Every structure is written in structure tokens, then in C-alpha cells.
C-alpha positions as CSV (number, residue, x, y, z in Angstrom):
1,M,130.5,312.3,106.6
2,Q,132.1,311.5,103.2
3,I,130.1,311.9,100.0
4,H,131.9,311.5,96.7
5,S,131.4,314.3,94.3
6,T,129.8,312.0,91.7
7,A,127.3,310.5,94.1
8,V,123.6,311.6,94.0
9,V,122.0,312.0,97.4
10,S,118.4,313.1,97.7
11,K,117.6,316.1,100.0
12,K,114.8,313.9,101.4
13,A,117.3,311.2,102.5
14,E,118.5,311.1,106.2
15,L,122.1,310.3,106.8
16,G,123.7,309.7,110.3
17,S,127.2,310.6,111.4
18,N,130.3,309.1,109.7
19,V,128.3,307.8,106.7
20,T,130.3,307.2,103.5
21,I,128.9,307.3,100.0
22,G,131.1,306.2,97.2
23,P,131.4,307.3,93.5
24,Y,128.3,307.1,91.3
25,S,126.0,305.8,94.0
26,I,122.4,307.0,94.3
27,I,120.6,307.5,97.5
28,G,116.9,308.2,96.9
29,D,114.0,309.9,98.7
30,R,113.0,308.6,102.1
31,V,116.2,306.6,102.6
32,I,117.5,306.5,106.2
33,L,121.1,305.5,106.7
34,H,122.2,305.4,110.4
35,D,125.6,306.1,111.8
36,D,128.7,304.5,110.3
37,V,127.0,303.1,107.2
38,Q,129.4,302.6,104.3
39,V,128.1,302.6,100.7
40,A,130.6,301.7,98.0
41,S,130.6,302.8,94.4
42,H,127.7,302.3,92.0
43,C,125.0,301.3,94.6
44,V,121.4,302.4,94.2
45,I,119.3,302.7,97.4
46,E,115.7,303.7,97.1
47,G,113.1,304.5,99.7
48,P,111.2,304.2,101.8
49,S,114.0,302.1,103.4
50,E,116.1,302.2,106.5
51,F,119.5,300.7,107.4
52,G,120.9,300.4,110.8
53,R,124.3,301.5,112.2
54,G,127.3,300.0,110.6
55,C,125.7,298.4,107.5
56,V,128.1,298.0,104.6
57,F,127.2,298.0,100.9
58,Y,129.6,296.7,98.4
59,P,129.5,297.9,94.7
60,F,126.4,297.4,92.6
61,V,123.9,296.7,95.5
62,S,120.3,297.5,94.5
63,A,118.3,298.1,97.7
64,G,114.8,299.3,98.5
65,Q,113.4,298.7,95.1
66,A,109.8,298.0,94.2
67,P,108.8,294.3,94.5
68,H,108.6,291.7,91.8
69,D,104.8,291.2,92.4
70,L,102.2,291.9,89.7
71,K,99.7,292.8,92.4
72,Y,101.9,295.7,93.5
73,K,100.3,299.0,92.3
74,G,102.7,301.5,93.8
75,E,101.4,301.6,97.3
76,Q,103.8,302.8,99.9
77,S,105.9,300.0,101.4
78,L,109.2,299.7,103.3
79,F,112.5,297.8,103.5
80,R,114.1,297.9,106.9
81,A,117.4,296.4,108.1
82,G,119.1,296.4,111.5
83,E,122.7,297.0,112.5
84,D,125.9,295.6,111.0
85,N,124.6,293.9,108.0
86,V,127.0,293.2,105.1
87,F,125.5,293.3,101.5
88,R,128.1,292.1,99.0
89,E,128.2,292.9,95.3
90,F,125.0,292.8,93.2
91,V,122.7,291.9,96.2
92,T,119.1,292.9,95.5
93,L,116.7,293.9,98.3
94,H,113.0,294.6,97.6
95,R,110.3,296.4,99.6
96,G,107.1,294.8,100.9
97,T,103.6,294.6,99.5
98,E,100.1,295.1,100.9
99,N,99.6,291.3,101.2
100,G,102.7,291.0,103.4
101,G,102.2,294.0,105.7
102,N,104.0,296.4,103.4
103,I,107.4,295.6,104.8
104,T,110.5,293.5,104.1
105,E,112.5,293.2,107.3
106,V,116.1,292.1,108.1
107,G,117.6,291.7,111.6
108,A,121.3,292.4,112.5
109,N,124.7,291.0,111.9
110,N,123.8,289.1,108.7
111,L,126.1,288.4,105.7
112,F,124.5,288.5,102.2
113,M,127.1,287.3,99.8
114,D,127.2,288.5,96.2
115,Q,124.1,288.2,94.0
116,C,121.7,287.2,96.8
117,H,118.1,288.2,96.3
118,I,115.6,289.1,99.1
119,A,112.1,289.4,97.7
120,H,109.1,291.3,99.0
121,D,107.7,290.7,102.4
122,C,110.5,288.4,103.6
123,R,111.5,288.4,107.3
124,I,115.1,287.5,108.1
125,G,116.4,287.2,111.6
126,S,119.9,287.9,112.9
127,N,123.3,286.2,112.3
128,V,122.1,284.6,109.1
129,I,124.5,283.8,106.2
130,M,123.2,283.7,102.7
131,S,125.9,282.4,100.4
132,H,126.6,283.3,96.8
133,A,123.5,283.7,94.6
134,S,121.0,282.2,97.1
135,A,117.5,283.6,96.6
136,L,114.3,284.0,98.6
137,A,110.9,284.2,97.0
138,G,108.3,286.4,98.5
139,H,107.0,286.0,102.1
140,V,109.9,283.8,103.2
141,I,110.9,283.7,106.9
142,I,114.5,282.9,107.7
143,E,115.2,282.5,111.4
144,D,118.3,283.3,113.5
145,Y,121.6,281.6,112.7
146,A,120.4,279.9,109.6
147,T,122.9,279.3,106.7
148,L,121.9,279.1,103.0
149,G,124.3,277.5,100.6
150,A,125.3,278.9,97.2
151,F,122.6,279.0,94.5
152,S,119.9,277.7,96.9
153,G,116.3,278.8,96.4
154,I,113.5,279.1,99.0
155,H,109.9,278.8,97.7
156,Q,107.5,281.6,98.6
157,F,105.8,281.4,102.1
158,C,108.4,278.9,103.4
159,R,110.2,279.1,106.7
160,V,113.8,278.2,107.5
161,G,114.2,277.4,111.2
162,K,116.9,278.5,113.6
163,H,120.4,277.0,113.1
164,A,119.2,275.3,109.9
165,F,121.7,274.5,107.1
166,I,120.5,274.6,103.5
167,G,123.0,272.9,101.1
168,A,124.2,274.5,97.9
169,H,121.9,274.3,94.9
170,S,119.0,273.1,97.1
171,V,115.4,273.9,96.2
172,V,113.3,274.2,99.3
173,V,109.5,274.0,98.8
174,K,108.4,273.2,102.4
175,D,109.5,274.5,105.7
176,A,113.1,273.6,106.5
177,L,113.5,272.2,110.0
178,P,115.7,274.0,112.6
179,Y,119.0,272.5,113.6
180,A,119.0,270.3,110.5
181,R,120.8,269.7,107.2
182,T,118.4,270.2,104.3
183,V,119.9,269.4,100.9
184,G,118.9,268.6,97.3
185,N,116.4,269.4,94.5
186,H,113.8,268.9,95.7
187,A,115.3,269.2,99.2
188,K,115.3,266.4,101.8
189,C,116.3,266.5,105.4
190,F,119.4,264.6,106.4
191,G,119.1,265.0,110.2
192,Q,120.7,267.3,112.7
193,N,123.7,269.4,111.8
194,T,125.9,268.1,114.6
195,L,129.0,269.9,113.7
196,G,127.2,273.2,113.2
197,L,125.5,272.9,116.6
198,K,128.8,272.2,118.3
199,R,130.3,275.4,116.6
200,R,127.3,277.3,117.9
201,G,128.0,276.3,121.5
202,F,125.2,273.7,122.0
203,S,125.9,271.4,124.9
204,S,126.4,267.7,124.5
205,D,123.1,267.1,126.3
206,E,121.2,269.5,124.0
207,I,122.8,267.8,120.9
208,R,121.9,264.4,122.3
209,R,118.2,265.4,122.7
210,I,118.1,267.0,119.2
211,T,119.6,263.9,117.7
212,H,117.0,261.7,119.4
213,A,114.2,263.9,118.2
214,F,115.4,263.7,114.6
215,R,115.7,259.9,114.8
216,L,112.1,259.8,115.8
217,L,111.1,262.2,113.0
218,L,113.2,260.6,110.2
219,A,114.2,257.1,111.0
220,S,111.5,255.5,113.2
221,K,108.9,254.8,110.5
222,L,106.5,256.9,112.4
223,N,104.5,259.5,110.6
224,T,105.0,263.1,111.7
225,T,102.0,263.2,114.0
226,Q,103.1,260.0,115.8
227,A,106.7,261.2,116.0
228,L,105.7,264.5,117.5
229,E,103.7,262.6,120.2
230,R,106.8,260.5,121.0
231,I,109.0,263.6,121.1
232,K,106.6,265.4,123.4
233,H,106.4,262.4,125.7
234,E,110.2,261.7,125.9
235,L,111.8,265.1,125.4
236,S,109.5,268.0,126.0
237,G,110.4,270.5,128.7
238,N,113.7,271.4,127.1
239,S,113.7,274.7,125.3
240,E,115.4,273.5,122.1
241,I,113.0,270.6,121.8
242,D,109.9,272.7,122.6
243,Y,110.9,275.1,119.9
244,L,111.3,272.2,117.4
245,I,107.8,270.9,118.4
246,E,106.3,274.4,118.0
247,F,108.0,274.9,114.6
248,I,106.5,271.7,113.2
249,Q,103.0,272.2,114.7
250,T,102.7,275.7,113.3
251,S,104.0,274.9,109.8
252,E,101.5,275.8,107.1
253,R,103.3,274.2,104.2
254,G,104.5,271.1,105.9
255,V,108.1,270.4,106.8
256,T,110.9,268.9,104.7
257,K,111.7,265.3,105.7
């Protein structure tokens, strides 16, 4: 364990083995840093919060802070992140609120580029990329392998599906469909992200089925309910299509088309 002489580490914090704390960083009460966590200079990590093995904090990260929610009255809440997350410069991470289960939660192997913001009660999966200055409002769900472009913003209570791509400067006010390119202010869906799916290892048959589903959703002049019925009839029974159907059917804000 390496703790710089100018760092301030609470006696109520829990540090694993081989943790590094850089100059002028502050580790507050009830912070848990698991093995091999690296904290650079000038970071502030408050608790209750927990960060899994191998997480890396670049300078000026502010983590585990109280939420930006006027209803928050100081009740105990948590920020928790899994293993091998990278938090670049000036990222801000806020704890949960009572209305969201008192937890903000992040999976593993995510990259949060500089100046990203994760608000209270968000749920982020694994292998997500949030580009420079992208921001999540409260209660947002980002599913596995999604990518958010620079300066994009996600409205509160929205979901972003698996393998979704959100273009730079986009404003997303409805759920963003999995597998798709969602771009603009306000955002529109421009169909499946074929290149991204190939890079993720999807087979040609899977991509063909996803492409057909999006043609029915976006280009067939059917409404969403009618398109879903066609997709169920023609394509259901395949895991990637069944997930797409379930995502649309369980949307509470409606989906971006």
C-alpha cells in the first residue's frame, strides 16, 4: 500500500492490498477500496461508497458525493462500483436517494472519460464507454456494452439498451433502443449499428435478423405495436430479437424512433 504523505485517509475507510493514494487526495468515512485500486492526486472520494478491485481514478475525480436532488435530506445512501472501472479527470459520481433504492450502481470494466457525470440512482452495466462530458440525469439505466458519445445527455428515468450507440451532442429523452444508432437533439434512431455489432462479434445471421427488425420498426410505416407483432411473428425465438421485443414492451417512457 502506498499513501502519499499529503493525502488524507479516514480511519473509517477500508483499503485493500496494493492500494495507491496520490498527493492531496481525500478518502472519507465508510469508503471501501478493494485490492489494486489506484487513486491519483487531488481526488475526493466520500462514503458510503465501494469500488472494486483494480479501479483507477485520475486526478480531480469527485466520487460518492451527495446527490443533486432537492428531496434528499441526508439519509444514508450508497455508491457502488465493480472491478476495473476507469474514471478519468473531473468525473463526478453521486450516491443514491430514497426514491431510487438509496444506491447508484456501476458494473465492471467501464470507461468514464473526463468530465462525465453519473447522477443519483443510476444503474450502469459492464463494458460501457461514456465519452468526454457525457452526462446522466437521475435514475438512468445504461445496459452492457453501450457507448455514449461526447457531450451527450440522457434524461432522467431513461434506459439505454445493450450495444446501443449514442452520438455526440445527442439529447435522449426516451429509451434508446439496443443495437441501434441514436443521434441528435432531440435524438432519433437511425437503425442498427452494423459496424459496432460486427466488432462485438455478432454473427451475420444475428445482424441480418436485427436489421430486419429495425426495418419493420422504422421503415415499414407500421406503428410500434404493429411492428412488434410482425417482429414476433417473423423473428421471435432468437435471443437477440426476444431481448429487443422485451425492451420495447417494458419501456415506460416510450422508445426513440
